[in-house]
N, CA, C and O atoms as CSV, one atom per row, in Angstrom:
chain,resi,resn,atom,element,x,y,z
A,1,UNK,N,N,9.278,53.320,0.950
A,1,UNK,CA,C,9.991,53.105,2.203
A,1,UNK,C,C,8.998,52.716,3.291
A,1,UNK,O,O,7.912,53.289,3.384
A,2,UNK,N,N,9.374,51.746,4.108
A,2,UNK,CA,C,8.493,51.246,5.153
A,2,UNK,C,C,8.342,52.276,6.271
A,2,UNK,O,O,9.269,53.024,6.583
A,3,UNK,N,N,7.161,52.292,6.855
A,3,UNK,CA,C,6.933,53.202,7.974
A,3,UNK,C,C,7.544,52.610,9.234
A,3,UNK,O,O,7.825,51.413,9.299
A,4,UNK,N,N,7.745,53.451,10.222
A,4,UNK,CA,C,8.308,53.005,11.494
A,4,UNK,C,C,7.414,51.936,12.113
A,4,UNK,O,O,7.915,50.931,12.619
A,5,UNK,N,N,6.103,52.138,12.079
A,5,UNK,CA,C,5.183,51.157,12.669
A,5,UNK,C,C,5.266,49.809,11.959
A,5,UNK,O,O,5.195,48.761,12.601
A,6,UNK,N,N,5.416,49.835,10.651
A,6,UNK,CA,C,5.515,48.584,9.890
A,6,UNK,C,C,6.810,47.850,10.241
A,6,UNK,O,O,6.807,46.642,10.478
A,7,UNK,N,N,7.896,48.585,10.272
A,7,UNK,CA,C,9.188,47.980,10.625
A,7,UNK,C,C,9.125,47.404,12.034
A,7,UNK,O,O,9.569,46.280,12.268
A,8,UNK,N,N,8.574,48.172,12.970
A,8,UNK,CA,C,8.456,47.718,14.349
A,8,UNK,C,C,7.625,46.439,14.425
A,8,UNK,O,O,7.998,45.494,15.121
A,9,UNK,N,N,6.518,46.409,13.724
A,9,UNK,CA,C,5.665,45.221,13.717
A,9,UNK,C,C,6.372,44.000,13.165
A,9,UNK,O,O,6.239,42.900,13.701
A,10,UNK,N,N,7.126,44.196,12.087
A,10,UNK,CA,C,7.874,43.083,11.494
A,10,UNK,C,C,8.949,42.569,12.450
A,10,UNK,O,O,9.173,41.364,12.557
A,11,UNK,N,N,9.609,43.494,13.140
A,11,UNK,CA,C,10.623,43.086,14.113
A,11,UNK,C,C,9.995,42.310,15.267
A,11,UNK,O,O,10.545,41.306,15.720
A,12,UNK,N,N,8.861,42.774,15.731
A,12,UNK,CA,C,8.166,42.082,16.821
A,12,UNK,C,C,7.811,40.662,16.399
A,12,UNK,O,O,7.991,39.719,17.169
A,13,UNK,N,N,7.315,40.511,15.193
A,13,UNK,CA,C,6.978,39.176,14.694
A,13,UNK,C,C,8.212,38.279,14.655
A,13,UNK,O,O,8.147,37.111,15.039
A,14,UNK,N,N,9.321,38.820,14.196
A,14,UNK,CA,C,10.551,38.042,14.124
A,14,UNK,C,C,11.048,37.663,15.519
A,14,UNK,O,O,11.474,36.531,15.749
A,15,UNK,N,N,10.991,38.614,16.442
A,15,UNK,CA,C,11.444,38.346,17.804
A,15,UNK,C,C,10.589,37.268,18.454
A,15,UNK,O,O,11.110,36.414,19.172
A,16,UNK,N,N,9.283,37.296,18.213
A,16,UNK,CA,C,8.392,36.280,18.782
A,16,UNK,C,C,8.761,34.870,18.330
A,16,UNK,O,O,8.504,33.905,19.049
A,17,UNK,N,N,9.351,34.742,17.165
A,17,UNK,CA,C,9.665,33.414,16.642
A,17,UNK,C,C,11.037,32.907,17.099
A,17,UNK,O,O,11.366,31.744,16.866
A,18,UNK,N,N,11.832,33.748,17.736
A,18,UNK,CA,C,13.171,33.342,18.167
A,18,UNK,C,C,13.060,32.451,19.402
A,18,UNK,O,O,12.409,32.813,20.382
A,19,UNK,N,N,13.696,31.294,19.345
A,19,UNK,CA,C,13.694,30.355,20.463
A,19,UNK,C,C,15.032,30.334,21.206
A,19,UNK,O,O,15.115,29.810,22.317
A,20,UNK,N,N,16.063,30.893,20.607
A,20,UNK,CA,C,17.406,30.858,21.178
A,20,UNK,C,C,17.545,31.940,22.249
A,20,UNK,O,O,17.490,33.135,21.959
A,21,UNK,N,N,17.726,31.491,23.495
A,21,UNK,CA,C,17.810,32.421,24.622
A,21,UNK,C,C,18.968,33.399,24.465
A,21,UNK,O,O,18.827,34.582,24.775
A,22,UNK,N,N,20.107,32.918,23.989
A,22,UNK,CA,C,21.275,33.782,23.830
A,22,UNK,C,C,21.009,34.920,22.843
A,22,UNK,O,O,21.447,36.050,23.054
A,23,UNK,N,N,20.303,34.615,21.789
A,23,UNK,CA,C,19.955,35.648,20.795
A,23,UNK,C,C,19.035,36.684,21.434
A,23,UNK,O,O,19.206,37.886,21.232
A,24,UNK,N,N,18.058,36.208,22.205
A,24,UNK,CA,C,17.126,37.130,22.852
A,24,UNK,C,C,17.837,38.012,23.879
A,24,UNK,O,O,17.540,39.202,23.983
A,25,UNK,N,N,18.762,37.444,24.629
A,25,UNK,CA,C,19.527,38.223,25.607
A,25,UNK,C,C,20.357,39.282,24.888
A,25,UNK,O,O,20.432,40.427,25.335
A,26,UNK,N,N,20.975,38.901,23.785
A,26,UNK,CA,C,21.779,39.858,23.019
A,26,UNK,C,C,20.913,40.984,22.460
A,26,UNK,O,O,21.300,42.152,22.496
A,27,UNK,N,N,19.739,40.624,21.945
A,27,UNK,CA,C,18.819,41.650,21.437
A,27,UNK,C,C,18.371,42.587,22.550
A,27,UNK,O,O,18.287,43.800,22.358
A,28,UNK,N,N,18.086,42.011,23.713
A,28,UNK,CA,C,17.663,42.824,24.853
A,28,UNK,C,C,18.749,43.824,25.231
A,28,UNK,O,O,18.459,44.993,25.483
A,29,UNK,N,N,19.992,43.368,25.269
A,29,UNK,CA,C,21.113,44.266,25.596
A,29,UNK,C,C,21.262,45.357,24.544
A,29,UNK,O,O,21.483,46.521,24.877
A,30,UNK,N,N,21.141,44.982,23.280
A,30,UNK,CA,C,21.258,45.955,22.197
A,30,UNK,C,C,20.163,47.009,22.295
A,30,UNK,O,O,20.426,48.208,22.202
A,31,UNK,N,N,18.945,46.550,22.482
A,31,UNK,CA,C,17.818,47.487,22.558
A,31,UNK,C,C,17.932,48.356,23.794
A,31,UNK,O,O,17.681,49.559,23.733
A,32,UNK,N,N,18.310,47.754,24.925
A,32,UNK,CA,C,18.436,48.525,26.168
A,32,UNK,C,C,19.512,49.591,26.068
A,32,UNK,O,O,19.382,50.669,26.649
A,33,UNK,N,N,20.566,49.294,25.337
A,33,UNK,CA,C,21.660,50.252,25.228
A,33,UNK,C,C,21.348,51.398,24.264
A,33,UNK,O,O,22.018,52.430,24.295
A,34,UNK,N,N,20.350,51.227,23.421
A,34,UNK,CA,C,20.039,52.265,22.439
A,34,UNK,C,C,18.754,53.027,22.736
A,34,UNK,O,O,18.436,53.991,22.040
A,35,UNK,N,N,18.015,52.611,23.753
A,35,UNK,CA,C,16.755,53.268,24.079
A,35,UNK,C,C,16.976,54.260,25.213
A,35,UNK,O,O,17.499,53.910,26.271
A,36,UNK,N,N,16.577,55.476,24.979
A,36,UNK,CA,C,16.692,56.495,26.017
A,36,UNK,C,C,15.695,56.198,27.131
A,36,UNK,O,O,14.569,55.778,26.866
A,37,UNK,N,N,16.110,56.416,28.371
A,37,UNK,CA,C,15.243,56.144,29.516
A,37,UNK,C,C,13.997,57.025,29.530
A,37,UNK,O,O,12.940,56.601,29.998
A,38,UNK,N,N,14.116,58.230,29.028
A,38,UNK,CA,C,12.986,59.143,29.063
A,38,UNK,C,C,12.138,59.096,27.786
A,38,UNK,O,O,11.191,59.867,27.637
A,39,UNK,N,N,12.478,58.202,26.882
A,39,UNK,CA,C,11.737,58.076,25.641
A,39,UNK,C,C,10.390,57.399,25.901
A,39,UNK,O,O,10.329,56.360,26.558
A,40,UNK,N,N,9.340,57.979,25.397
A,40,UNK,CA,C,8.007,57.409,25.535
A,40,UNK,C,C,7.741,56.531,24.321
A,40,UNK,O,O,7.850,56.973,23.177
A,41,UNK,N,N,7.394,55.285,24.591
A,41,UNK,CA,C,7.111,54.344,23.520
A,41,UNK,C,C,5.605,54.237,23.363
A,41,UNK,O,O,4.893,53.919,24.316
A,42,UNK,N,N,5.132,54.501,22.172
A,42,UNK,CA,C,3.712,54.393,21.881
A,42,UNK,C,C,3.398,52.968,21.433
A,42,UNK,O,O,4.025,52.448,20.510
A,43,UNK,N,N,2.434,52.347,22.086
A,43,UNK,CA,C,2.017,50.999,21.721
A,43,UNK,C,C,0.803,51.065,20.815
A,43,UNK,O,O,-0.065,51.924,20.972
A,44,UNK,N,N,0.756,50.132,19.852
A,44,UNK,CA,C,-0.433,50.085,19.005
A,44,UNK,C,C,-1.508,49.266,19.707
A,44,UNK,O,O,-1.258,48.706,20.774
A,45,UNK,N,N,-2.676,49.192,19.136
A,45,UNK,CA,C,-3.795,48.495,19.748
A,45,UNK,C,C,-3.516,47.030,20.023
A,45,UNK,O,O,-3.889,46.509,21.073
A,46,UNK,N,N,-2.855,46.359,19.073
A,46,UNK,CA,C,-2.538,44.940,19.245
A,46,UNK,C,C,-1.573,44.725,20.403
A,46,UNK,O,O,-1.729,43.781,21.177
A,47,UNK,N,N,-0.589,45.585,20.523
A,47,UNK,CA,C,0.379,45.461,21.612
A,47,UNK,C,C,-0.300,45.687,22.964
A,47,UNK,O,O,-0.036,44.964,23.925
A,48,UNK,N,N,-1.170,46.688,23.035
A,48,UNK,CA,C,-1.899,46.950,24.277
A,48,UNK,C,C,-2.794,45.768,24.638
A,48,UNK,O,O,-2.878,45.379,25.803
A,49,UNK,N,N,-3.455,45.203,23.645
A,49,UNK,CA,C,-4.316,44.049,23.876
A,49,UNK,C,C,-3.513,42.860,24.404
A,49,UNK,O,O,-3.957,42.168,25.320
A,50,UNK,N,N,-2.342,42.623,23.833
A,50,UNK,CA,C,-1.502,41.508,24.288
A,50,UNK,C,C,-1.049,41.723,25.727
A,50,UNK,O,O,-1.015,40.773,26.510
A,51,UNK,N,N,-0.705,42.949,26.086
A,51,UNK,CA,C,-0.314,43.236,27.464
A,51,UNK,C,C,-1.484,43.037,28.421
A,51,UNK,O,O,-1.305,42.501,29.515
A,52,UNK,N,N,-2.671,43.459,28.021
A,52,UNK,CA,C,-3.857,43.263,28.852
A,52,UNK,C,C,-4.151,41.779,29.039
A,52,UNK,O,O,-4.518,41.347,30.132
A,53,UNK,N,N,-3.989,40.998,27.967
A,53,UNK,CA,C,-4.206,39.556,28.064
A,53,UNK,C,C,-3.180,38.928,29.011
A,53,UNK,O,O,-3.520,38.050,29.804
A,54,UNK,N,N,-1.946,39.372,28.930
A,54,UNK,CA,C,-0.898,38.859,29.812
A,54,UNK,C,C,-1.209,39.184,31.268
A,54,UNK,O,O,-1.054,38.334,32.144
A,55,UNK,N,N,-1.640,40.394,31.521
A,55,UNK,CA,C,-1.988,40.787,32.889
A,55,UNK,C,C,-3.171,39.969,33.412
A,55,UNK,O,O,-3.199,39.598,34.585
A,56,UNK,N,N,-4.143,39.688,32.548
A,56,UNK,CA,C,-5.285,38.859,32.945
A,56,UNK,C,C,-4.824,37.445,33.270
A,56,UNK,O,O,-5.301,36.842,34.231
A,57,UNK,N,N,-3.903,36.913,32.479
A,57,UNK,CA,C,-3.357,35.576,32.753
A,57,UNK,C,C,-2.690,35.550,34.126
A,57,UNK,O,O,-2.876,34.604,34.892
A,58,UNK,N,N,-1.926,36.574,34.432
A,58,UNK,CA,C,-1.240,36.638,35.729
A,58,UNK,C,C,-2.263,36.714,36.853
A,58,UNK,O,O,-2.155,35.985,37.839
A,59,UNK,N,N,-3.250,37.585,36.716
A,59,UNK,CA,C,-4.286,37.723,37.752
A,59,UNK,C,C,-5.026,36.416,37.988
A,59,UNK,O,O,-5.392,36.103,39.120
A,60,UNK,N,N,-5.248,35.651,36.923
A,60,UNK,CA,C,-6.030,34.418,37.017
A,60,UNK,C,C,-5.175,33.171,37.221
A,60,UNK,O,O,-5.680,32.050,37.156
A,61,UNK,N,N,-3.892,33.367,37.466
A,61,UNK,CA,C,-3.013,32.246,37.768
A,61,UNK,C,C,-2.703,31.344,36.589
A,61,UNK,O,O,-2.277,30.204,36.775
A,62,UNK,N,N,-2.908,31.833,35.392
A,62,UNK,CA,C,-2.609,31.033,34.194
A,62,UNK,C,C,-1.144,31.231,33.816
A,62,UNK,O,O,-0.814,31.923,32.852
A,63,UNK,N,N,-0.277,30.600,34.610
A,63,UNK,CA,C,1.161,30.754,34.435
A,63,UNK,C,C,1.818,29.389,34.342
A,63,UNK,O,O,1.295,28.398,34.850
A,64,UNK,N,N,2.968,29.349,33.688
A,64,UNK,CA,C,3.799,28.148,33.699
A,64,UNK,C,C,5.233,28.588,33.947
A,64,UNK,O,O,5.620,29.713,33.630
A,65,UNK,N,N,6.004,27.690,34.512
A,65,UNK,CA,C,7.390,28.035,34.846
A,65,UNK,C,C,8.243,28.092,33.581
A,65,UNK,O,O,7.872,27.544,32.543
A,66,UNK,N,N,9.375,28.755,33.682
A,66,UNK,CA,C,10.310,28.812,32.562
A,66,UNK,C,C,10.792,27.412,32.222
A,66,UNK,O,O,10.972,27.073,31.053
A,67,UNK,N,N,11.001,26.596,33.262
A,67,UNK,CA,C,11.464,25.216,33.048
A,67,UNK,C,C,10.452,24.423,32.221
A,67,UNK,O,O,10.830,23.689,31.308
A,68,UNK,N,N,9.169,24.573,32.542
A,68,UNK,CA,C,8.123,23.884,31.795
A,68,UNK,C,C,8.086,24.378,30.347
A,68,UNK,O,O,7.927,23.588,29.417
A,69,UNK,N,N,8.234,25.696,30.167
A,69,UNK,CA,C,8.235,26.254,28.813
A,69,UNK,C,C,9.427,25.746,28.025
A,69,UNK,O,O,9.304,25.440,26.839
A,70,UNK,N,N,10.576,25.653,28.670
A,70,UNK,CA,C,11.764,25.135,27.975
A,70,UNK,C,C,11.545,23.694,27.526
A,70,UNK,O,O,11.928,23.315,26.419
A,71,UNK,N,N,10.926,22.894,28.392
A,71,UNK,CA,C,10.647,21.492,28.034
A,71,UNK,C,C,9.708,21.423,26.843
A,71,UNK,O,O,9.911,20.619,25.933
A,72,UNK,N,N,8.669,22.272,26.845
A,72,UNK,CA,C,7.726,22.306,25.722
A,72,UNK,C,C,8.437,22.682,24.423
A,72,UNK,O,O,8.183,22.098,23.369
A,73,UNK,N,N,9.312,23.646,24.516
A,73,UNK,CA,C,10.032,24.090,23.315
A,73,UNK,C,C,10.918,23.003,22.764
A,73,UNK,O,O,11.082,22.894,21.548
A,74,UNK,N,N,11.499,22.190,23.641
A,74,UNK,CA,C,12.354,21.095,23.185
A,74,UNK,C,C,11.554,20.005,22.503
A,74,UNK,O,O,12.062,19.323,21.613
A,75,UNK,N,N,10.301,19.836,22.915
A,75,UNK,CA,C,9.438,18.828,22.304
A,75,UNK,C,C,9.017,19.308,20.938
A,75,UNK,O,O,8.282,18.611,20.238
């Protein structure tokens, strides 16, 4: 049987590959409705690293608009 961390990692990989906004919105609603507000989520090292990289991108102005990202995805 798969461990919780393995299942979570596989789900994250699958979610990263989804390009359909409607699917992502539906997943967000599903997850939001099932996650307790007081639940503490433990992040693994890779997840923490990705968040740190994202924060560094924001601090350094390495951003693109949603419109630009949508155009790239269509190409």
